[in-house]
Backbone as CSV, one residue per row, in Angstrom:
resi,resn,N_x,N_y,N_z,CA_x,CA_y,CA_z,C_x,C_y,C_z
1,MET,-37.587,-18.539,21.310,-36.505,-18.419,22.300,-36.827,-17.326,23.310
2,PRO,-36.605,-17.601,24.594,-36.876,-16.577,25.611,-35.850,-15.449,25.535
3,SER,-36.259,-14.279,25.937,-35.313,-13.159,25.992,-34.466,-13.262,27.265
4,ARG,-33.394,-12.498,27.291,-32.574,-12.436,28.505,-33.419,-11.964,29.695
5,LYS,-34.257,-10.978,29.450,-35.088,-10.418,30.517,-36.019,-11.483,31.104
6,THR,-36.673,-12.247,30.214,-37.591,-13.288,30.664,-36.873,-14.346,31.488
7,LEU,-35.702,-14.757,30.995,-34.939,-15.791,31.690,-34.426,-15.289,33.044
8,LEU,-33.975,-14.050,33.075,-33.480,-13.475,34.335,-34.597,-13.365,35.368
9,GLU,-35.757,-12.898,34.936,-36.882,-12.764,35.872,-37.326,-14.129,36.389
10,HIS,-37.328,-15.126,35.493,-37.711,-16.489,35.881,-36.778,-17.027,36.961
11,TRP,-35.473,-16.875,36.750,-34.525,-17.438,37.707,-34.385,-16.589,38.964
12,GLU,-34.577,-15.320,38.847,-34.581,-14.492,40.056,-35.711,-14.932,40.987
13,ARG,-36.875,-15.210,40.407,-38.019,-15.640,41.200,-37.753,-16.995,41.863
14,LEU,-37.207,-17.944,41.102,-36.927,-19.270,41.655,-35.846,-19.208,42.750
15,LEU,-34.828,-18.409,42.510,-33.749,-18.293,43.496,-34.233,-17.605,44.768
16,GLN,-35.108,-16.624,44.595,-35.662,-15.951,45.759,-36.489,-16.923,46.588
17,GLN,-37.263,-17.740,45.915,-38.088,-18.726,46.619,-37.228,-19.774,47.344
18,SER,-36.047,-20.046,46.808,-35.169,-21.058,47.427,-34.408,-20.501,48.619
19,GLY,-34.414,-19.170,48.776,-33.800,-18.560,49.952,-32.308,-18.287,49.860
20,VAL,-31.726,-18.324,48.651,-30.295,-18.048,48.530,-30.037,-16.541,48.612
21,ASP,-28.801,-16.184,48.903,-28.428,-14.778,48.969,-28.426,-14.152,47.578
22,SER,-28.812,-12.889,47.492,-28.707,-12.076,46.263,-29.256,-12.795,45.026
23,PRO,-30.541,-13.123,44.997,-31.092,-13.890,43.864,-30.976,-13.170,42.524
24,ARG,-31.223,-11.849,42.503,-31.135,-11.124,41.229,-29.706,-11.120,40.694
25,LEU,-28.753,-10.767,41.556,-27.355,-10.734,41.133,-26.877,-12.121,40.734
26,SER,-27.304,-13.128,41.463,-26.919,-14.500,41.129,-27.361,-14.860,39.716
27,ALA,-28.620,-14.577,39.397,-29.144,-14.884,38.063,-28.377,-14.129,36.988
28,GLN,-28.079,-12.865,37.239,-27.374,-12.054,36.246,-25.951,-12.550,36.014
29,VAL,-25.245,-12.864,37.083,-23.860,-13.331,36.951,-23.819,-14.673,36.222
30,LEU,-24.744,-15.560,36.543,-24.766,-16.866,35.886,-25.051,-16.743,34.392
31,LEU,-26.040,-15.958,34.026,-26.379,-15.834,32.614,-25.258,-15.126,31.842
32,ALA,-24.664,-14.102,32.426,-23.550,-13.415,31.762,-22.390,-14.380,31.533
33,HIS,-22.117,-15.219,32.516,-21.058,-16.223,32.380,-21.366,-17.182,31.238
34,ILE,-22.601,-17.637,31.168,-22.997,-18.582,30.124,-22.892,-17.947,28.744
35,LEU,-23.269,-16.675,28.649,-23.228,-15.961,27.367,-21.820,-15.488,27.003
36,GLY,-20.887,-15.572,27.970,-19.525,-15.118,27.700,-19.417,-13.615,27.608
37,MET,-20.204,-12.907,28.427,-20.260,-11.451,28.377,-20.044,-10.862,29.758
38,GLU,-19.670,-9.582,29.795,-19.698,-8.849,31.053,-21.159,-8.634,31.456
39,ARG,-21.419,-8.649,32.736,-22.801,-8.547,33.220,-23.473,-7.255,32.744
40,LEU,-22.779,-6.140,32.835,-23.386,-4.866,32.438,-23.648,-4.808,30.944
41,ASP,-22.766,-5.383,30.149,-22.993,-5.440,28.701,-24.238,-6.261,28.390
42,MET,-24.416,-7.352,29.099,-25.601,-8.188,28.903,-26.874,-7.413,29.203
43,LEU,-26.837,-6.611,30.284,-28.035,-5.892,30.714,-28.381,-4.724,29.784
44,LEU,-27.434,-4.307,28.977,-27.726,-3.234,28.026,-28.652,-3.688,26.908
45,ASP,-28.764,-4.997,26.711,-29.635,-5.528,25.666,-30.414,-6.719,26.226
46,VAL,-31.296,-6.440,27.184,-32.011,-7.534,27.859,-33.099,-8.144,26.984
47,GLY,-33.396,-7.502,25.866,-34.405,-8.065,24.985,-33.869,-9.101,24.021
48,ALA,-32.545,-9.268,23.979,-31.934,-10.234,23.060,-32.360,-11.658,23.410
49,PRO,-32.561,-12.503,22.398,-32.982,-13.881,22.665,-31.838,-14.737,23.213
50,VAL,-32.205,-15.757,23.966,-31.234,-16.714,24.502,-31.487,-18.055,23.817
51,ASP,-30.464,-18.594,23.160,-30.668,-19.845,22.419,-30.826,-21.032,23.367
52,GLU,-31.244,-22.157,22.811,-31.582,-23.328,23.615,-30.396,-23.894,24.410
53,PRO,-29.209,-24.037,23.815,-28.081,-24.546,24.622,-27.779,-23.663,25.840
54,CYS,-27.856,-22.353,25.656,-27.607,-21.446,26.784,-28.721,-21.527,27.820
55,ARG,-29.953,-21.682,27.354,-31.074,-21.808,28.298,-30.927,-23.070,29.136
56,LEU,-30.542,-24.174,28.493,-30.365,-25.427,29.215,-29.217,-25.332,30.217
57,ARG,-28.149,-24.650,29.814,-27.023,-24.459,30.733,-27.443,-23.594,31.920
58,MET,-28.269,-22.598,31.656,-28.773,-21.748,32.740,-29.640,-22.576,33.684
59,ASP,-30.445,-23.478,33.150,-31.255,-24.361,33.993,-30.357,-25.205,34.903
60,GLU,-29.263,-25.707,34.344,-28.347,-26.567,35.106,-27.694,-25.796,36.256
61,LEU,-27.132,-24.629,35.926,-26.462,-23.838,36.954,-27.461,-23.240,37.942
62,GLY,-28.642,-22.880,37.445,-29.672,-22.315,38.310,-30.125,-23.298,39.370
63,VAL,-30.292,-24.557,39.004,-30.695,-25.583,39.963,-29.617,-25.774,41.023
64,ARG,-28.367,-25.763,40.595,-27.262,-25.904,41.565,-27.219,-24.703,42.507
65,ARG,-27.497,-23.520,41.957,-27.524,-22.323,42.813,-28.678,-22.404,43.812
66,MET,-29.819,-22.934,43.387,-30.961,-23.087,44.292,-30.617,-23.970,45.490
67,LYS,-29.693,-24.893,45.292,-29.272,-25.786,46.365,-28.216,-25.153,47.259
68,GLY,-27.861,-23.915,46.954,-26.936,-23.186,47.815,-25.499,-23.139,47.351
69,GLU,-25.190,-23.738,46.200,-23.805,-23.711,45.726,-23.413,-22.265,45.393
70,PRO,-22.282,-21.784,45.904,-21.895,-20.385,45.673,-21.708,-20.058,44.196
71,VAL,-22.095,-18.855,43.828,-21.952,-18.410,42.439,-20.499,-18.500,41.989
72,ALA,-19.564,-18.121,42.870,-18.149,-18.137,42.501,-17.685,-19.533,42.096
73,TYR,-18.180,-20.563,42.769,-17.823,-21.928,42.384,-18.482,-22.315,41.059
74,LEU,-19.699,-21.846,40.850,-20.422,-22.189,39.620,-19.766,-21.585,38.384
75,VAL,-19.252,-20.370,38.504,-18.615,-19.726,37.347,-17.100,-19.913,37.372
76,GLY,-16.563,-20.390,38.501,-15.141,-20.696,38.583,-14.228,-19.520,38.817
77,GLU,-14.793,-18.375,39.209,-13.929,-17.216,39.442,-14.604,-16.219,40.376
78,LYS,-13.754,-15.341,40.948,-14.229,-14.308,41.852,-13.316,-13.096,41.737
79,GLU,-13.917,-11.895,41.729,-13.107,-10.680,41.683,-12.646,-10.312,43.089
80,PHE,-11.385,-9.893,43.179,-10.817,-9.468,44.460,-9.827,-8.339,44.184
81,TYR,-10.076,-7.203,44.759,-9.236,-6.010,44.620,-9.012,-5.630,43.142
82,GLY,-10.042,-5.836,42.340,-9.967,-5.482,40.931,-9.333,-6.538,40.051
83,PHE,-8.896,-7.644,40.645,-8.294,-8.743,39.898,-9.255,-9.931,39.893
84,THR,-9.209,-10.707,38.826,-10.049,-11.897,38.735,-9.243,-13.121,39.161
85,PHE,-9.835,-13.937,40.035,-9.156,-15.127,40.546,-9.964,-16.381,40.259
86,ARG,-9.272,-17.421,39.835,-9.902,-18.724,39.710,-10.165,-19.274,41.119
87,VAL,-11.342,-19.852,41.307,-11.675,-20.469,42.587,-12.415,-21.777,42.336
88,GLY,-12.411,-22.627,43.342,-13.130,-23.890,43.266,-13.411,-24.385,44.666
89,PRO,-14.110,-25.503,44.793,-14.511,-26.002,46.113,-13.362,-26.259,47.087
90,GLY,-12.136,-26.379,46.603,-11.007,-26.639,47.487,-10.451,-25.416,48.177
91,VAL,-10.947,-24.225,47.825,-10.423,-22.997,48.425,-11.571,-22.107,48.907
92,LEU,-11.262,-21.315,49.921,-12.225,-20.345,50.413,-12.413,-19.248,49.360
93,ILE,-13.631,-18.787,49.188,-13.898,-17.705,48.244,-13.397,-16.391,48.839
94,PRO,-12.580,-15.629,48.110,-12.073,-14.351,48.655,-13.212,-13.420,49.050
95,ARG,-13.047,-12.775,50.210,-14.063,-11.872,50.749,-13.642,-10.416,50.605
96,PRO,-14.620,-9.509,50.484,-14.291,-8.077,50.437,-13.548,-7.602,51.680
97,GLU,-13.862,-8.189,52.847,-13.200,-7.763,54.083,-11.686,-7.938,54.015
98,THR,-11.244,-8.953,53.289,-9.813,-9.239,53.194,-9.075,-8.144,52.426
99,GLU,-9.795,-7.391,51.621,-9.168,-6.300,50.876,-8.604,-5.222,51.804
100,LEU,-9.083,-5.172,53.054,-8.547,-4.212,54.021,-7.057,-4.412,54.243
101,ILE,-6.583,-5.635,54.134,-5.152,-5.905,54.283,-4.369,-5.173,53.211
102,LEU,-4.836,-5.239,51.978,-4.147,-4.561,50.875,-4.289,-3.049,50.979
103,ASP,-5.456,-2.596,51.425,-5.633,-1.151,51.648,-4.569,-0.629,52.601
104,HIS,-4.362,-1.340,53.699,-3.388,-0.879,54.704,-1.961,-0.932,54.154
105,LEU,-1.640,-1.967,53.408,-0.304,-2.051,52.823,-0.028,-0.868,51.899
106,LEU,-1.000,-0.526,51.072,-0.820,0.584,50.140,-0.725,1.924,50.861
107,GLU,-1.435,2.043,51.964,-1.400,3.294,52.734,-0.092,3.468,53.509
108,SER,0.515,2.357,53.905,1.646,2.448,54.827,3.005,2.128,54.218
109,LEU,3.029,1.546,53.020,4.299,1.140,52.421,4.464,1.708,51.013
110,ASP,5.701,1.923,50.605,6.035,2.406,49.267,5.883,1.254,48.271
111,THR,5.097,1.453,47.237,4.881,0.382,46.261,6.160,0.026,45.492
112,ASN,7.148,0.910,45.514,8.422,0.626,44.851,9.436,-0.053,45.766
113,ALA,9.032,-0.302,47.008,9.931,-0.950,47.965,10.219,-2.392,47.533
114,ARG,11.399,-2.854,47.922,11.778,-4.253,47.633,11.560,-5.065,48.909
115,LEU,10.353,-5.565,49.051,9.939,-6.234,50.280,9.984,-7.749,50.125
116,GLN,10.222,-8.397,51.246,10.052,-9.850,51.326,8.741,-10.084,52.087
117,VAL,7.763,-10.646,51.401,6.413,-10.797,51.956,6.088,-12.278,52.129
118,LEU,5.482,-12.604,53.230,5.016,-13.972,53.492,3.508,-13.965,53.636
119,ASP,2.839,-14.821,52.872,1.380,-14.972,52.972,1.092,-16.361,53.530
120,ILE,0.604,-16.397,54.765,0.343,-17.670,55.451,-1.123,-18.044,55.272
121,GLY,-1.367,-19.252,54.779,-2.735,-19.676,54.498,-3.232,-19.025,53.230
122,THR,-2.461,-19.165,52.152,-2.712,-18.382,50.940,-4.013,-18.737,50.226
123,GLY,-4.490,-19.984,50.373,-5.748,-20.360,49.716,-5.670,-20.209,48.206
124,SER,-6.543,-19.398,47.645,-6.569,-19.165,46.197,-5.396,-18.316,45.724
125,GLY,-4.624,-17.773,46.678,-3.521,-16.890,46.317,-3.943,-15.447,46.140
126,ALA,-5.162,-15.110,46.560,-5.686,-13.762,46.325,-4.769,-12.681,46.907
127,LEU,-4.334,-12.866,48.160,-3.463,-11.860,48.781,-2.073,-11.872,48.160
128,ALA,-1.502,-13.053,47.988,-0.142,-13.165,47.456,-0.044,-12.580,46.050
129,VAL,-0.981,-12.943,45.186,-0.956,-12.482,43.796,-1.249,-10.987,43.712
130,SER,-2.230,-10.525,44.486,-2.541,-9.093,44.494,-1.338,-8.293,44.990
131,CYS,-0.686,-8.789,46.032,0.484,-8.113,46.597,1.608,-8.040,45.561
132,ALA,1.834,-9.125,44.849,2.871,-9.132,43.813,2.537,-8.152,42.693
133,ASN,1.256,-8.004,42.401,0.830,-7.030,41.378,1.014,-5.596,41.859
134,LEU,0.648,-5.331,43.092,0.649,-3.968,43.626,2.042,-3.497,44.045
135,PHE,2.928,-4.440,44.369,4.301,-4.127,44.780,5.252,-4.841,43.805
136,PRO,5.465,-4.281,42.634,6.143,-4.990,41.535,7.613,-5.319,41.772
137,TYR,8.232,-4.735,42.802,9.646,-5.035,43.072,9.806,-5.951,44.289
138,SER,8.706,-6.446,44.787,8.730,-7.301,45.971,8.591,-8.772,45.590
139,CYS,9.027,-9.630,46.497,8.902,-11.077,46.313,8.012,-11.645,47.424
140,VAL,7.278,-12.686,47.080,6.285,-13.240,48.002,6.511,-14.738,48.171
141,ALA,6.441,-15.191,49.405,6.364,-16.627,49.704,4.943,-16.905,50.172
142,ALA,4.292,-17.877,49.564,2.895,-18.181,49.878,2.795,-19.614,50.376
143,VAL,2.250,-19.768,51.587,2.217,-21.069,52.253,0.782,-21.517,52.476
144,ASP,0.533,-22.790,52.260,-0.764,-23.370,52.617,-0.569,-24.846,52.924
145,ILE,-1.359,-25.348,53.844,-1.277,-26.766,54.201,-1.953,-27.642,53.147
146,SER,-2.833,-27.028,52.328,-3.611,-27.773,51.334,-2.931,-27.755,49.969
147,PHE,-2.626,-28.936,49.458,-2.033,-29.035,48.119,-3.028,-28.589,47.054
148,GLU,-4.314,-28.901,47.257,-5.341,-28.489,46.292,-5.422,-26.969,46.210
149,ALA,-5.341,-26.298,47.352,-5.363,-24.833,47.352,-4.146,-24.279,46.626
150,LEU,-2.989,-24.870,46.850,-1.767,-24.385,46.197,-1.842,-24.537,44.682
151,LYS,-2.491,-25.576,44.203,-2.650,-25.726,42.749,-3.474,-24.576,42.172
152,VAL,-4.526,-24.196,42.880,-5.353,-23.063,42.442,-4.542,-21.770,42.494
153,ALA,-3.795,-21.581,43.584,-2.991,-20.367,43.753,-1.943,-20.249,42.648
154,CYS,-1.313,-21.356,42.286,-0.324,-21.341,41.200,-0.959,-20.923,39.871
155,LYS,-2.164,-21.418,39.613,-2.875,-21.028,38.391,-3.157,-19.526,38.384
156,ASN,-3.499,-18.969,39.548,-3.783,-17.537,39.622,-2.522,-16.699,39.442
157,ALA,-1.398,-17.196,39.930,-0.135,-16.496,39.698,0.197,-16.461,38.214
158,LEU,-0.014,-17.568,37.530,0.215,-17.625,36.083,-0.754,-16.710,35.344
159,LEU,-1.998,-16.705,35.774,-3.021,-15.872,35.147,-2.634,-14.403,35.175
160,HIS,-2.005,-13.976,36.273,-1.642,-12.559,36.441,-0.157,-12.295,36.182
161,ASP,0.541,-13.309,35.655,1.930,-13.162,35.218,2.854,-12.686,36.347
162,VAL,2.664,-13.230,37.540,3.554,-12.894,38.661,4.222,-14.153,39.224
163,GLN,4.172,-15.242,38.461,4.696,-16.515,38.953,6.199,-16.460,39.252
164,ASP,6.918,-15.556,38.605,8.370,-15.470,38.828,8.724,-14.819,40.160
165,ARG,7.735,-14.161,40.801,8.017,-13.475,42.062,7.268,-14.066,43.254
166,ILE,6.667,-15.231,43.037,5.980,-15.922,44.139,6.502,-17.348,44.244
167,VAL,6.893,-17.727,45.446,7.263,-19.107,45.733,6.133,-19.728,46.541
168,PHE,5.597,-20.838,46.055,4.512,-21.523,46.754,5.069,-22.716,47.525
169,LEU,4.682,-22.811,48.794,5.202,-23.848,49.680,4.054,-24.540,50.406
170,GLN,4.112,-25.862,50.463,3.121,-26.591,51.243,3.663,-26.804,52.645
171,GLY,2.900,-26.397,53.645,3.338,-26.563,55.018,2.319,-26.016,55.987
172,ASP,2.539,-26.301,57.253,1.639,-25.868,58.318,2.212,-24.616,58.975
173,LEU,1.573,-23.475,58.755,2.003,-22.187,59.282,3.451,-21.893,58.891
174,LEU,4.379,-21.788,59.870,5.749,-21.357,59.578,6.731,-22.518,59.504
175,GLU,6.240,-23.680,59.320,7.057,-24.884,59.270,8.207,-24.740,58.268
176,SER,9.452,-24.903,58.742,10.670,-24.892,57.908,10.966,-23.536,57.268
177,LEU,10.396,-22.455,57.797,10.648,-21.124,57.234,11.555,-20.308,58.149
178,ARG,12.425,-19.505,57.530,13.220,-18.535,58.294,12.424,-17.231,58.357
179,ILE,11.671,-17.081,59.405,10.717,-15.982,59.501,11.405,-14.622,59.610
180,ASP,12.667,-14.601,60.084,13.349,-13.315,60.272,13.777,-12.661,58.961
181,SER,13.543,-13.316,57.835,13.899,-12.731,56.548,12.767,-11.912,55.931
182,PHE,11.582,-11.904,56.580,10.415,-11.248,55.985,10.152,-9.867,56.599
183,ASP,9.783,-8.936,55.726,9.413,-7.589,56.158,7.938,-7.502,56.518
184,VAL,7.130,-8.276,55.798,5.673,-8.246,55.971,5.146,-9.674,56.010
185,VAL,4.285,-9.949,56.972,3.606,-11.248,57.047,2.104,-11.000,56.984
186,LEU,1.435,-11.678,56.055,-0.013,-11.588,55.899,-0.621,-12.898,56.372
187,ALA,-1.650,-12.815,57.197,-2.262,-14.033,57.737,-3.775,-13.916,57.718
188,ASN,-4.385,-14.601,56.765,-5.839,-14.728,56.768,-6.154,-16.177,57.093
189,LEU,-5.895,-16.524,58.346,-6.035,-17.905,58.802,-7.483,-18.211,59.177
190,PRO,-7.824,-19.493,59.312,-9.167,-19.825,59.807,-9.410,-19.141,61.150
191,TYR,-10.540,-18.433,61.263,-10.799,-17.722,62.523,-12.268,-17.767,62.971
192,VAL,-13.093,-18.493,62.267,-14.510,-18.537,62.644,-14.680,-19.417,63.888
193,PRO,-15.261,-18.885,64.955,-15.470,-19.701,66.169,-16.470,-20.831,65.901
194,LEU,-16.140,-22.014,66.382,-17.075,-23.130,66.228,-18.404,-22.845,66.919
195,THR,-18.381,-21.978,67.918,-19.612,-21.643,68.637,-20.596,-20.876,67.760
196,THR,-20.127,-20.316,66.633,-21.009,-19.565,65.731,-21.366,-20.356,64.477
197,LYS,-20.996,-21.607,64.436,-21.175,-22.424,63.237,-22.611,-22.408,62.717
198,LYS,-23.566,-22.487,63.625,-24.972,-22.571,63.219,-25.497,-21.264,62.627
199,THR,-24.767,-20.175,62.790,-25.219,-18.890,62.271,-24.796,-18.665,60.823
200,LEU,-23.920,-19.511,60.296,-23.426,-19.326,58.937,-24.483,-19.724,57.914
201,SER,-24.423,-19.096,56.753,-25.369,-19.433,55.687,-25.079,-20.835,55.168
202,ARG,-26.083,-21.462,54.581,-25.908,-22.839,54.113,-24.901,-22.909,52.972
203,GLU,-24.776,-21.821,52.172,-23.818,-21.895,51.071,-22.381,-21.878,51.562
204,VAL,-22.142,-21.239,52.700,-20.805,-21.293,53.308,-20.618,-22.634,54.010
205,LEU,-21.556,-23.006,54.833,-21.430,-24.188,55.686,-21.397,-25.488,54.886
206,CYS,-22.171,-25.536,53.806,-22.294,-26.792,53.058,-21.327,-26.906,51.884
207,HIS,-20.651,-25.799,51.513,-19.847,-25.848,50.294,-18.399,-25.406,50.447
208,GLU,-18.112,-24.485,51.366,-16.730,-24.024,51.488,-15.969,-24.904,52.480
209,PRO,-14.651,-25.047,52.290,-13.880,-25.977,53.130,-13.827,-25.554,54.596
210,HIS,-14.268,-26.442,55.479,-14.303,-26.125,56.910,-12.904,-25.898,57.473
211,SER,-11.904,-26.553,56.869,-10.532,-26.382,57.354,-10.030,-24.966,57.149
212,ALA,-10.657,-24.225,56.227,-10.274,-22.833,55.981,-11.157,-21.852,56.740
213,LEU,-12.138,-22.380,57.474,-13.075,-21.528,58.201,-12.869,-21.568,59.714
214,PHE,-12.868,-22.761,60.282,-12.957,-22.912,61.731,-11.607,-23.174,62.381
215,SER,-11.462,-22.645,63.616,-10.209,-22.822,64.350,-10.480,-22.835,65.856
216,GLY,-11.117,-23.896,66.301,-11.405,-24.038,67.726,-12.673,-23.327,68.147
217,LEU,-13.051,-23.504,69.404,-14.306,-22.948,69.906,-14.371,-21.437,69.765
218,ASP,-13.248,-20.734,70.054,-13.256,-19.269,69.949,-12.642,-18.768,68.657
219,GLY,-12.237,-19.684,67.779,-11.689,-19.304,66.471,-10.239,-18.865,66.476
220,LEU,-9.562,-18.971,67.599,-8.203,-18.412,67.710,-7.092,-19.457,67.794
221,ASP,-7.395,-20.717,67.606,-6.361,-21.745,67.724,-5.194,-21.511,66.756
222,CYS,-5.505,-21.174,65.502,-4.443,-20.952,64.514,-3.608,-19.719,64.866
223,TYR,-4.266,-18.663,65.339,-3.518,-17.458,65.696,-2.681,-17.665,66.963
224,ARG,-3.120,-18.518,67.862,-2.288,-18.851,69.029,-1.017,-19.564,68.575
225,ALA,-1.183,-20.508,67.652,-0.023,-21.227,67.126,0.902,-20.276,66.378
226,LEU,0.318,-19.337,65.631,1.130,-18.360,64.914,1.926,-17.490,65.881
227,ALA,1.286,-17.026,66.932,1.966,-16.180,67.917,3.141,-16.917,68.556
228,ARG,2.960,-18.196,68.856,4.057,-18.979,69.428,5.228,-19.075,68.444
229,SER,4.917,-19.254,67.157,5.965,-19.388,66.147,6.699,-18.079,65.905
230,LEU,5.990,-16.957,66.033,6.586,-15.649,65.755,7.372,-15.090,66.937
231,SER,7.109,-15.591,68.114,7.727,-15.042,69.320,9.253,-15.086,69.236
232,GLY,9.872,-13.908,69.265,11.323,-13.798,69.204,11.931,-14.075,67.847
233,ALA,11.103,-14.282,66.821,11.625,-14.673,65.510,11.569,-13.567,64.460
234,MET,10.705,-12.581,64.646,10.543,-11.518,63.646,11.622,-10.451,63.801
235,LYS,12.065,-9.902,62.672,13.060,-8.841,62.768,12.387,-7.539,63.204
236,PRO,13.117,-6.655,63.875,12.536,-5.395,64.364,11.924,-4.574,63.229
237,GLY,10.712,-4.079,63.457,10.023,-3.260,62.476,9.176,-4.039,61.496
238,ALA,9.276,-5.370,61.521,8.460,-6.193,60.618,6.984,-6.041,60.959
239,LEU,6.166,-6.238,59.953,4.730,-5.984,60.066,3.943,-7.273,59.870
240,LEU,2.980,-7.502,60.745,2.055,-8.630,60.615,0.641,-8.083,60.502
241,LEU,-0.085,-8.542,59.482,-1.480,-8.155,59.301,-2.338,-9.406,59.340
242,CYS,-3.319,-9.425,60.243,-4.188,-10.589,60.432,-5.649,-10.207,60.278
243,GLU,-6.377,-10.937,59.462,-7.830,-10.767,59.435,-8.432,-11.573,60.579
244,ILE,-9.398,-10.982,61.278,-9.976,-11.622,62.464,-11.501,-11.527,62.443
245,ASP,-12.115,-12.287,63.313,-13.558,-12.185,63.540,-13.850,-10.923,64.352
246,HIS,-15.041,-10.362,64.162,-15.383,-9.103,64.832,-15.394,-9.219,66.353
247,SER,-15.457,-10.442,66.852,-15.511,-10.653,68.304,-14.129,-10.839,68.940
248,GLN,-13.067,-10.808,68.131,-11.760,-11.245,68.622,-10.749,-10.122,68.860
249,GLY,-11.142,-8.867,68.676,-10.190,-7.763,68.763,-9.374,-7.732,70.047
250,LEU,-10.040,-7.728,71.180,-9.344,-7.647,72.477,-8.483,-8.880,72.721
251,ALA,-8.981,-10.039,72.341,-8.223,-11.274,72.537,-6.961,-11.288,71.689
252,VAL,-7.038,-10.759,70.468,-5.867,-10.728,69.588,-4.835,-9.716,70.094
253,ILE,-5.299,-8.581,70.601,-4.371,-7.617,71.219,-3.621,-8.289,72.362
254,ASP,-4.338,-9.007,73.190,-3.725,-9.708,74.325,-2.753,-10.788,73.843
255,LEU,-3.084,-11.433,72.739,-2.289,-12.535,72.205,-0.923,-12.067,71.701
256,PHE,-0.899,-10.911,71.036,0.338,-10.462,70.391,1.079,-9.363,71.156
257,SER,0.440,-8.725,72.113,1.069,-7.574,72.775,2.341,-7.954,73.528
258,GLY,2.423,-9.187,73.982,3.610,-9.604,74.720,4.821,-9.891,73.848
259,ILE,4.632,-9.996,72.527,5.751,-10.342,71.648,6.018,-9.265,70.602
260,ALA,5.276,-8.150,70.645,5.410,-7.114,69.623,5.498,-5.737,70.264
261,GLN,5.984,-4.769,69.474,6.059,-3.387,69.953,4.676,-2.758,70.065
262,ASN,3.819,-3.065,69.082,2.522,-2.393,69.022,1.489,-3.295,68.362
263,VAL,0.280,-3.301,68.892,-0.829,-4.042,68.293,-2.056,-3.135,68.291
264,ARG,-2.690,-3.004,67.141,-3.936,-2.247,67.090,-4.913,-2.928,66.141
265,ILE,-6.169,-2.587,66.294,-7.242,-3.215,65.523,-7.918,-2.166,64.643
266,LEU,-8.074,-2.487,63.357,-8.831,-1.630,62.447,-10.214,-2.229,62.219
267,LYS,-11.179,-1.349,62.048,-12.546,-1.795,61.780,-12.791,-1.886,60.279
268,ASP,-13.743,-2.722,59.888,-14.117,-2.820,58.483,-15.154,-1.753,58.158
269,TYR,-15.691,-1.796,56.938,-16.613,-0.746,56.510,-17.973,-0.835,57.202
270,ALA,-18.192,-1.943,57.909,-19.419,-2.076,58.699,-19.203,-1.626,60.143
271,GLY,-17.985,-1.145,60.441,-17.679,-0.684,61.787,-17.326,-1.795,62.760
272,LEU,-16.989,-2.976,62.245,-16.659,-4.131,63.087,-15.151,-4.375,63.098
273,ASP,-14.623,-4.816,64.226,-13.203,-5.179,64.296,-12.901,-6.221,63.229
274,ARG,-11.836,-5.979,62.440,-11.572,-6.900,61.333,-10.092,-7.135,61.047
275,LEU,-9.234,-6.173,61.317,-7.828,-6.311,60.927,-6.916,-5.993,62.105
276,ALA,-6.067,-6.943,62.453,-5.058,-6.725,63.489,-3.755,-6.309,62.824
277,ILE,-3.203,-5.184,63.289,-1.930,-4.666,62.766,-0.895,-4.799,63.880
278,VAL,0.101,-5.624,63.635,1.106,-5.935,64.647,2.476,-5.490,64.134
279,VAL,3.147,-4.658,64.918,4.500,-4.198,64.580,5.482,-4.799,65.568
280,PHE,6.516,-5.455,65.063,7.480,-6.134,65.931,8.705,-5.247,66.212
């Protein structure tokens, strides 16, 4: 039987040759998943043998990874803000950049506040579920146009035992909602410009849902529709947080400045425009 070290080196080499992102980490996460262990625990004993069923399973997942299938889809989960979320091909994989929304909420709001929060385009429910965890006295409404995404989000709410404080609704943006009842609106809508489509990695382009990625040539079609829906509807002092493309900061300021008291853009850890903060 091959050791963990031998198997990891073998698959790291194959994944590197196939051109996928993070070949070493990919191999480690896949093998740890197959062994039912935490990755770091597995690495503490890399000389341990790997039995034949696990080796064959690693071959199966390794080949799929070589074809560009994201690791998160292969193992069925992704960590976000310290919480584990179920994910699958029907939902966008949560990104580290999106954690900036939660960072800002924690910096600017009392965690004991009784807030009414709306998460538009909830996807896997990463923002809605994390928000319900971090603000235990608040209630969340989570909306998505995709029924498949809502099924995943509901499972994540159950996983984190916050299902009693989240209402999941299928709909397009603010359809049939009384927006003036919300204190905070979170929007991680599709924002990737179609003009940049060819620059995306094959694992994003070939595997993640395009409906959750693209929104017109400049990526702002969904946010334009959101701005129209919010105009004159938000209560004074309500907060809107939007994740955006690094190229959209000035356009988003222009989009919301006419309907809000204040609009500003925060940069991500790479120094790129990433989060629009809108106060009504």
